[in-house]
C-alpha positions as CSV (number, residue, x, y, z in Angstrom):
1,M,-14.0,11.1,12.2
2,N,-12.3,10.8,8.8
3,Q,-8.6,11.5,8.7
4,P,-6.9,12.8,5.6
5,F,-4.9,9.6,5.0
6,D,-7.7,7.1,5.8
7,G,-7.4,4.3,3.3
8,Y,-3.7,4.7,2.8
9,E,-0.7,2.9,4.3
10,W,2.6,4.7,5.3
11,V,5.6,2.9,4.0
12,D,9.0,3.7,5.6
13,L,11.7,3.8,2.9
14,S,14.6,4.8,5.1
15,H,17.3,2.7,6.8
16,T,17.8,3.0,10.5
17,L,20.9,5.1,11.4
18,E,23.2,3.0,13.7
19,E,26.8,2.3,14.1
20,D,28.5,0.1,11.5
21,I,26.0,0.6,8.7
22,P,27.4,0.6,5.1
23,A,29.1,3.8,4.0
24,Y,31.0,5.0,1.0
25,P,34.7,4.3,1.7
26,T,35.8,8.0,1.8
27,H,32.8,9.2,3.9
28,A,32.6,9.7,7.6
29,R,31.1,6.8,9.5
30,F,28.0,7.1,11.7
31,G,28.6,7.3,15.4
32,R,27.1,8.7,18.5
33,T,28.4,9.7,22.0
34,L,26.2,9.8,25.1
35,Y,26.6,13.3,26.7
36,E,23.8,13.3,29.3
37,S,21.5,10.7,30.8
38,Y,19.0,10.5,33.7
39,E,20.9,7.3,34.6
40,F,23.8,9.5,35.5
41,G,21.8,12.0,37.4
42,D,21.0,14.4,34.6
43,D,17.5,15.7,33.8
44,A,17.5,14.3,30.3
45,R,19.3,12.0,27.9
46,H,21.0,13.1,24.7
47,Y,23.7,12.0,22.3
48,G,26.1,13.8,20.1
49,L,26.2,12.5,16.5
50,T,29.0,12.0,14.0
51,L,27.9,11.4,10.4
52,S,28.4,12.3,6.8
53,E,25.9,14.4,4.8
54,H,25.5,11.2,2.8
55,T,24.9,8.8,5.7
56,G,22.2,6.2,5.3
57,T,19.2,7.1,3.2
58,H,20.1,10.5,2.0
59,M,19.6,13.2,-0.7
60,D,22.3,14.6,-2.9
61,A,22.1,18.4,-3.5
62,P,23.3,19.7,-6.8
63,L,26.6,21.1,-5.5
64,H,27.6,17.6,-4.5
65,F,28.8,17.3,-8.1
66,I,28.1,20.6,-9.8
67,S,31.0,23.1,-9.1
68,E,29.5,26.2,-10.7
69,G,26.5,27.7,-12.4
70,P,22.8,27.9,-11.6
71,A,22.7,24.4,-10.1
72,H,25.5,25.0,-7.7
73,Y,23.5,25.1,-4.4
74,G,23.0,23.1,-1.3
75,T,20.2,21.4,0.6
76,D,19.1,24.6,2.2
77,E,18.1,26.0,-1.2
78,I,16.3,22.9,-2.6
79,P,12.6,23.9,-3.1
80,I,10.4,21.9,-0.7
81,D,7.6,21.6,-3.3
82,R,10.0,19.6,-5.5
83,L,10.3,16.9,-2.9
84,A,6.8,15.6,-2.5
85,G,4.4,14.2,-5.1
86,R,3.5,11.4,-7.4
87,A,6.3,8.8,-7.8
88,A,6.8,6.0,-10.3
89,T,8.6,2.9,-9.1
90,I,10.5,0.9,-11.7
91,E,11.6,-2.7,-10.8
92,A,15.0,-3.7,-12.1
93,T,15.9,-6.6,-9.8
94,D,17.1,-8.7,-12.6
95,L,20.1,-6.4,-13.3
96,G,23.3,-8.1,-12.1
97,A,26.3,-6.6,-10.5
98,G,27.3,-3.4,-12.2
99,G,24.3,-3.6,-14.6
100,L,22.9,-0.5,-16.2
101,L,19.3,0.6,-16.5
102,G,18.8,2.0,-20.0
103,I,16.2,4.1,-21.8
104,G,14.5,1.1,-23.3
105,R,13.8,-0.3,-19.9
106,I,12.1,2.9,-18.8
107,E,10.1,3.2,-22.0
108,A,8.9,-0.4,-21.6
109,W,7.8,0.4,-18.1
110,E,5.9,3.4,-19.4
111,E,4.3,1.3,-22.1
112,E,2.9,-1.0,-19.4
113,H,2.0,1.4,-16.6
114,G,1.6,4.9,-18.2
115,P,3.8,7.9,-18.9
116,I,6.3,9.4,-16.5
117,E,5.3,13.1,-16.4
118,A,6.9,16.4,-15.4
119,G,7.2,16.8,-11.7
120,Y,7.2,13.1,-10.9
121,S,9.8,11.3,-8.8
122,V,11.2,8.1,-10.2
123,L,12.3,5.3,-7.8
124,I,14.4,2.5,-9.1
125,R,14.3,-0.9,-7.3
126,Y,17.3,-3.1,-7.8
127,G,16.6,-5.1,-4.6
128,W,20.0,-4.0,-3.3
129,D,18.5,-3.1,0.1
130,R,18.5,-6.9,0.8
131,R,22.3,-6.6,1.2
132,W,22.1,-3.8,3.8
133,A,23.5,-4.9,7.1
134,T,25.7,-3.7,9.9
135,G,29.3,-4.9,10.3
136,P,31.2,-7.1,7.9
137,E,28.0,-8.6,6.4
138,G,27.1,-5.2,5.1
139,R,30.2,-5.1,2.8
140,R,28.1,-6.9,0.1
141,F,26.1,-3.7,-0.2
142,L,29.2,-1.8,-1.1
143,K,30.3,-4.0,-4.0
144,A,29.4,-3.9,-7.7
145,W,25.9,-2.3,-7.4
146,P,23.9,-1.6,-10.6
147,G,22.8,1.9,-11.6
148,L,21.2,4.3,-14.0
149,S,22.9,4.8,-17.4
150,G,23.9,8.4,-18.4
151,E,21.5,8.2,-21.4
152,A,18.6,7.1,-19.2
153,A,19.4,9.9,-16.7
154,E,19.2,12.4,-19.7
155,Y,15.9,10.8,-20.7
156,L,14.4,11.4,-17.3
157,V,15.8,15.0,-17.3
158,G,13.9,15.4,-20.6
159,K,10.8,14.2,-19.0
160,G,11.0,16.9,-16.4
161,V,11.1,14.7,-13.3
162,S,11.9,16.3,-10.0
163,L,13.8,13.5,-8.2
164,V,15.3,10.1,-8.9
165,G,15.8,7.6,-6.1
166,C,17.4,4.1,-5.8
167,D,18.1,1.4,-3.2
168,T,21.8,1.3,-4.0
169,L,24.8,3.2,-2.6
170,A,24.8,5.6,-5.6
171,I,22.6,6.4,-8.6
172,D,25.6,5.6,-10.9
173,A,26.7,2.0,-11.1
174,T,30.1,1.0,-9.9
175,V,31.2,0.6,-13.6
176,S,30.2,4.2,-14.3
177,T,33.4,5.7,-13.0
178,E,32.7,9.1,-14.6
179,N,29.3,9.4,-12.8
180,P,27.2,10.4,-15.8
181,A,23.9,10.0,-14.0
182,H,25.0,12.3,-11.2
183,Y,26.1,15.0,-13.6
184,A,23.0,14.7,-15.8
185,L,20.5,14.8,-12.9
186,L,22.1,17.2,-10.5
187,G,23.3,19.5,-13.3
188,N,19.6,19.9,-14.3
189,E,18.4,20.3,-10.7
190,V,16.9,16.8,-10.5
191,Y,17.6,15.7,-6.9
192,I,18.9,12.2,-6.0
193,V,17.9,10.0,-3.1
194,E,20.2,7.0,-2.4
195,N,20.1,4.0,0.0
196,L,16.3,3.6,-0.1
197,K,14.6,0.5,1.2
198,N,11.2,-1.3,1.0
199,L,10.6,-0.3,-2.6
200,D,9.2,-3.8,-3.1
201,R,6.2,-2.6,-1.1
202,L,5.3,0.2,-3.6
203,P,2.8,-0.1,-6.5
204,P,3.8,1.4,-9.9
205,F,2.6,4.8,-8.7
206,C,2.4,6.2,-5.2
207,L,2.9,9.4,-3.2
208,F,6.5,10.0,-2.2
209,L,8.1,12.4,0.3
210,A,11.7,12.9,1.3
211,L,12.9,16.1,3.1
212,P,16.6,16.9,3.8
213,L,18.0,18.8,6.8
214,K,18.3,22.6,6.0
215,I,22.2,22.6,6.0
216,K,23.7,25.8,4.8
217,G,25.6,24.9,1.6
218,G,25.1,21.2,2.3
219,S,26.2,18.8,-0.3
220,G,23.6,16.4,0.9
221,S,21.6,15.3,3.9
222,P,20.1,12.2,5.5
223,V,16.3,12.1,4.9
224,R,13.3,10.3,6.2
225,A,11.8,9.0,3.0
226,V,8.2,7.7,3.1
227,A,5.5,6.7,0.7
228,L,1.7,6.6,0.9
229,V,0.1,3.7,-0.9
230,P,-3.6,2.7,-1.0
231,R,-4.6,-0.1,1.4
């Protein structure tokens, strides 16, 4: 019997949530507490979780940076149909610490692979997920990451994309202290997914999906981001 995804491979693009994973310095750390367990005579096992809305692989809702206006809303109001569809993956692993991905780089990618069209997601691979680790080793992930320039973010807004993702801690580089990419994207209701992984396993185009928790007025949410690629 044929299944709808025969001929495709599922690629997991999300980091595992566990204690001591990298986190933005001002954000709550991930933790869990065992409340019940069959080992203690309970009927079931369950944990209580402590986490930030921006823990691990996560989505930024517009109100994360937008304080007023039409784009001031949370994860509970993000339209689901904007979060699944065709995605373009741009490789930028040659950018060094604090480097910026500019418009020219995106235009060159389009010249080689085809245009980025309205409704697409754009995923940017810096190779930063190789630095992801628990404990002190993971501190390398939190230092001098590259990012999307404000001008390039505006360019993608003009293309009408639905979402922009990256494998770094934030869509803006560490040198972009005024967060121009965040403001340009979220202010135009282009959603952001950060801390992706395994983007090296994606072809130039694939099917991408990332769904946030439906948090009332949530500034963001962890997501399980996945891609479907032809075998």
